C-alpha positions in Angstrom: 0.0 0.0 0.0 1.4 3.4 -1.0 0.9 6.7 0.8 -1.7 9.1 -0.5 0.2 11.6 -2.7 0.0 15.2 -1.6 -2.3 17.4 -3.7 -0.9 20.3 -5.7 -0.2 23.4 -3.5 -3.4 24.9 -2.2 -5.6 22.2 -3.6 -7.9 20.0 -1.5 -7.8 16.3 -2.1 -11.2 14.5 -1.9 -12.1 10.9 -2.5 -14.0 10.6 -5.8 -17.0 8.8 -4.4 -17.2 11.4 -1.6 -16.9 14.3 -4.0 -19.7 12.8 -6.2 -22.0 12.4 -3.2 -21.2 15.9 -2.0 -21.9 17.5 -5.4 -25.1 15.4 -5.7 -26.3 16.6 -2.3 -25.8 20.2 -3.2 -27.5 19.8 -6.5 -30.5 18.1 -4.9 -30.8 21.0 -2.5 -30.7 23.2 -5.6 -33.9 21.6 -6.7 -32.9 18.5 -8.8 -34.4 15.1 -8.0 -32.0 12.7 -6.3 -31.5 10.7 -9.5 -30.9 13.8 -11.6 -28.6 15.3 -9.0 -26.5 12.1 -9.0 -26.4 12.0 -12.8 -25.2 15.6 -13.0 -22.6 15.0 -10.2 -21.3 11.9 -12.0 -20.6 14.0 -15.1 -18.8 16.7 -13.1 -16.6 14.3 -11.2 -15.9 12.2 -14.4 -14.4 15.4 -15.9 -12.5 16.3 -12.7 -10.9 12.9 -12.5 -9.6 13.4 -16.0 -8.2 16.8 -15.3 -10.8 18.7 -17.2 -11.3 21.2 -14.4 -13.4 23.6 -16.6 -16.1 21.0 -16.7 -15.5 19.5 -13.3 -16.8 20.3 -9.8 -16.2 24.0 -10.5 -19.5 23.8 -12.4 -21.6 22.9 -9.3 -22.0 26.6 -8.1 -22.7 27.7 -11.6 -25.4 25.1 -12.1 -26.9 26.0 -8.7 -27.2 29.6 -10.0 -28.8 28.4 -13.3 -31.3 26.4 -11.3 -32.0 29.3 -8.8 -32.6 31.7 -11.7 -34.8 29.3 -13.6 -32.5 29.2 -16.6 -32.2 25.5 -16.0 -35.4 23.6 -15.2 -35.1 21.5 -12.1 -38.1 19.4 -12.8 -38.3 19.2 -16.6 -40.8 17.2 -18.6 -38.5 15.4 -21.0 -40.2 13.9 -24.0 -38.9 11.7 -26.8 -40.4 11.9 -30.3 -39.6 9.5 -33.1 -41.0 8.9 -36.6 -38.4 6.2 -37.5 -36.9 3.4 -35.3 -33.3 4.5 -35.7 -33.8 8.2 -34.9 -35.4 10.3 -32.2 -35.6 13.8 -30.9 -35.4 14.4 -27.1 -37.0 17.6 -26.0 -35.2 18.5 -22.8 -37.5 21.2 -21.5 -34.4 23.2 -20.4 -33.1 20.3 -18.3 -29.5 20.5 -17.3 -27.3 19.0 -20.0 -26.1 16.0 -18.0 -29.7 15.0 -17.3 -30.8 15.3 -20.9 -27.7 13.9 -22.7 -27.4 10.9 -20.3 -30.9 9.9 -21.2 -30.2 10.5 -24.9 -27.2 8.3 -24.8 -29.2 5.5 -23.3 -31.9 6.0 -25.9 -29.2 5.9 -28.7 -27.7 2.6 -27.3 -31.1 0.9 -27.0 -32.0 1.7 -30.6 -28.6 0.9 -32.0 -28.7 -2.6 -30.4 -31.7 -3.3 -32.6 -31.0 -1.3 -35.8 -27.2 -1.2 -35.9 -27.0 2.6 -35.7 -29.1 5.2 -34.0 -29.1 8.9 -33.6 -30.8 11.0 -31.0 -31.1 14.8 -31.3 -31.4 16.9 -28.1 -33.4 20.1 -28.2 -33.5 22.9 -25.6 -31.0 21.8 -23.0 -28.9 24.0 -20.8 -25.1 23.5 -20.8 -24.2 20.0 -21.9 -21.1 19.6 -19.7 -18.3 17.4 -20.9 -19.6 15.8 -24.0 -16.9 13.1 -23.8 -18.8 11.6 -20.9 -21.8 10.7 -23.0 -19.9 9.1 -25.9 -17.8 7.3 -23.3 -21.0 5.8 -21.8 -21.9 4.6 -25.3 -18.5 3.0 -25.7 -18.8 1.3 -22.3 -21.6 -0.7 -23.9 -19.4 -1.9 -26.7 -20.7 0.6 -29.3 -19.0 3.5 -31.0 -20.2 6.9 -29.8 -20.2 10.3 -31.6 -21.5 13.6 -30.3 -21.9 17.1 -31.5 -23.1 20.2 -29.6 -24.1 23.7 -30.6 -24.6 26.6 -28.2 -24.6 30.4 -27.9 -22.3 32.3 -30.2 -19.1 33.2 -28.3 -16.3 32.7 -30.8 -15.1 34.5 -33.9 -15.8 33.4 -37.4 -13.2 34.0 -40.2 -14.1 37.3 -41.9 -16.8 38.4 -39.4 -16.5 41.3 -37.0 -17.3 40.2 -33.4 -18.6 36.9 -32.0 -20.4 34.9 -34.6 -20.5 31.1 -33.8 -20.1 28.9 -30.8 -17.1 27.0 -29.5 -19.1 23.9 -30.5 -17.4 20.6 -29.4 -17.3 17.2 -30.9 -16.5 13.9 -29.3 -15.8 10.3 -30.6 -15.4 7.2 -28.4 -14.3 3.9 -29.8 -14.3 0.8 -27.6 -11.1 -1.3 -27.5 -10.5 -4.8 -26.2 -7.8 -4.6 -23.5 -7.0 -0.9 -23.8 -8.8 2.2 -22.6 -11.2 3.4 -25.3 -10.1 6.0 -27.8 -11.8 9.2 -26.7 -11.4 12.3 -28.9 -13.1 15.3 -27.2 -12.4 18.7 -28.6 -13.9 22.1 -29.2 -13.8 24.1 -32.4 -11.9 26.9 -30.7 -8.1 27.4 -30.4 -8.4 27.8 -26.6 -11.3 27.6 -24.1 -12.9 30.7 -22.6 -11.7 29.5 -19.2 -8.1 29.8 -20.5 -8.7 33.5 -21.3 -10.1 34.1 -17.8 -7.1 32.2 -16.3 -4.6 34.2 -18.3 -6.3 37.5 -17.2 -6.2 36.5 -13.6 -2.5 35.5 -13.9 -1.5 38.4 -16.1 0.1 36.0 -18.6 0.0 36.7 -22.4 -2.2 34.5 -24.6 -0.8 32.5 -27.6 -0.7 34.2 -31.0 -3.9 33.7 -33.0 -5.8 32.2 -30.0 -8.1 35.0 -28.9 -9.6 38.3 -30.0 -11.1 41.6 -28.8 -14.8 42.3 -28.9 -14.6 43.4 -32.5 -12.7 40.3 -33.6 -9.1 41.8 -33.7 -6.6 39.1 -32.7 -4.7 39.9 -29.4 -2.4 38.3 -27.0 -3.4 40.7 -24.2 -5.6 38.8 -21.8 -7.1 42.1 -20.6 -8.3 42.9 -24.1 -9.4 39.4 -25.1 -13.0 38.5 -24.8 -13.5 35.5 -27.1 -11.5 32.6 -28.6 -10.7 32.3 -32.2 -11.6 29.2 -34.2 -9.2 26.3 -34.4 -7.4 26.4 -37.7 -9.1 29.5 -38.8 -11.7 28.7 -41.5 -11.6 25.0 -40.5 -12.8 25.6 -37.0 -15.3 28.2 -37.8 -16.7 26.0 -40.6 -17.0 23.1 -38.3 -18.9 25.1 -35.8 -21.4 26.3 -38.4 -21.8 22.7 -39.6 -22.5 21.5 -36.1 -25.2 24.2 -35.8 -26.9 22.6 -38.8 -26.4 19.1 -37.5 -27.9 19.9 -34.1 -29.9 23.0 -33.7 -31.3 23.3 -37.2 -31.9 19.5 -37.5 -34.0 19.3 -34.3 -36.0 22.5 -35.2 -34.4 24.8 -32.6 -32.0 27.1 -34.5 -29.6 29.1 -32.3 -27.3 30.9 -34.7 -30.0 32.6 -36.9 -32.1 33.4 -33.8 -29.2 34.9 -31.9 -28.3 37.2 -34.8 -31.9 38.3 -35.3 -33.8 41.2 -33.7 -35.8 38.8 -31.5 -34.6 39.3 -27.9 -35.5 35.7 -27.1 -32.6 34.7 -29.4 -30.2 35.6 -26.6 -31.7 33.2 -24.1 -29.2 30.6 -23.1 -29.7 27.2 -24.6 -27.8 24.4 -26.3 -28.7 21.5 -28.6 -26.9 18.3 -29.3 -26.8 15.2 -31.5 -25.6 11.7 -30.2 -25.0 8.8 -32.5 -24.4 5.2 -31.5 -23.0 2.6 -33.9 -23.0 -1.1 -33.1 -19.9 -2.8 -34.5 -21.9 -6.1 -34.6 -23.9 -4.6 -37.6 -20.6 -4.6 -39.6 -19.2 -8.0 -38.5 -17.7 -9.7 -35.5 -17.6 -7.1 -32.7 -14.8 -9.1 -30.9 -12.7 -8.9 -34.0 -13.4 -5.2 -34.2 -12.2 -4.4 -30.7 -9.1 -6.6 -31.2 -8.3 -4.7 -34.4 -8.8 -1.4 -32.5 -6.2 -2.7 -29.9 -3.9 -3.6 -32.8 -4.3 -0.1 -34.3 -3.6 1.7 -31.1 -0.7 -0.6 -30.3 0.8 0.1 -33.7 0.6 3.8 -33.0 2.3 3.4 -29.6 5.0 1.3 -31.2 6.1 4.1 -33.6 9.3 5.8 -32.7 8.8 8.8 -30.5 10.0 12.2 -31.7 12.9 13.9 -30.0 11.8 15.4 -26.7 8.5 13.5 -26.7 7.6 11.7 -23.5 5.9 9.0 -25.4 3.3 8.3 -28.1 -0.3 8.5 -26.9 -3.7 8.1 -28.5 -6.7 10.4 -27.7 -8.1 9.6 -24.2 -5.2 7.4 -23.1 -3.6 9.8 -20.6 -6.9 11.1 -19.3 -8.0 7.5 -18.6 -4.8 6.8 -16.7 -5.3 10.0 -14.7 -8.9 9.1 -13.9 -7.8 5.7 -12.6 -5.1 7.3 -10.5 -7.4 9.9 -9.0 -10.0 7.1 -8.4 -7.4 5.5 -6.1 -5.9 8.6 -4.5 -8.5 11.3 -4.7 -9.5 14.3 -6.8 -7.8 17.7 -6.3 -10.2 20.6 -5.9 -8.9 24.2 -6.5 -9.0 26.5 -3.5 -11.6 28.9 -4.9 -13.9 26.0 -5.9 -13.5 24.3 -2.5 -14.4 27.6 -0.8 -17.5 28.0 -3.0 -18.6 24.4 -2.3 -18.2 24.8 1.4 -20.1 28.1 1.3 -23.0 26.3 -0.5 -22.8 23.4 2.0 -23.2 25.8 4.9 -26.1 27.6 3.1 -27.9 24.3 2.4 -27.0 22.5 5.6 -25.0 19.8 3.8 -22.2 18.0 5.5 -19.0 18.3 3.4 -16.7 15.3 3.0 -13.6 15.0 5.0 -10.6 15.9 2.7 -7.8 13.3 2.2 -5.2 16.1 2.2 -4.5 19.7 1.3 -6.1 22.8 2.8 -9.1 21.4 4.6 
């Protein structure tokens, strides 16, 4: 048995299960049902274990605010509409994204088991959270998962003055045999909005071509930057626009055209998504498929590493290893986030978990 490693300076180390139960208790006090609170907390801690702090437990206070203001619906009436067996549209009724997309992922898997492939569009949700979580859940069932999200415009578009499109993410999860699944989870922006805020707080310059001022002028000054620029210029902006068509427009809830219209309701916060599940059994022997995935990933890792590289890794490999490590040793929580969680715990009368280490 090894000693519990010390968390990074100033961070509080909390057991993953305890952190999940704590987040769920706070979200339940915020109005969610016990089941929905647990589902939402699972998504946050999943991200935190993988080092994606922007979508981790730092989101709990923000979600509590969304619930308190009525932006997110604590007791949504989620409905599923379908005119063909392999496709459906889930109307989230402004449910938190983790609640809506977790249900959509289950729906996609159930239908794909029968029809080989299935797609579920999600309409009118509020902040999807880490989209990699939902496609990973599909991959855990032995299926391939793909996901797309479109939200409120907050990123530049090549040739446009000001914010035009959203930092829309995509995610792909492919199950393997003896290895962690491949998980590609990326936004269409060069950097995240959180990275701009962090640079502003630290007073550090931003990378060239990563962010822009309000009128779209590229800048490295974090005090002047208000939005990220698209990844690869026209490639990232084009992908974001395509995802708006594949999600929002497809499910009959356009965001882009509404946002840029004169209708004040176009600025109301909302997101849409599309999840796709593909059953390898529809294409042949699923066991042979996952074995071939292992071979492909192993081939990649067997290639000679470039000078200075610490190794060759496939998407999702290192985050899966970090998740396993933090599952054993605990999840580090940033000081500001821990203070906010403790303040909410005191407000709601929730007993916080005992930290494993750090600044209790």
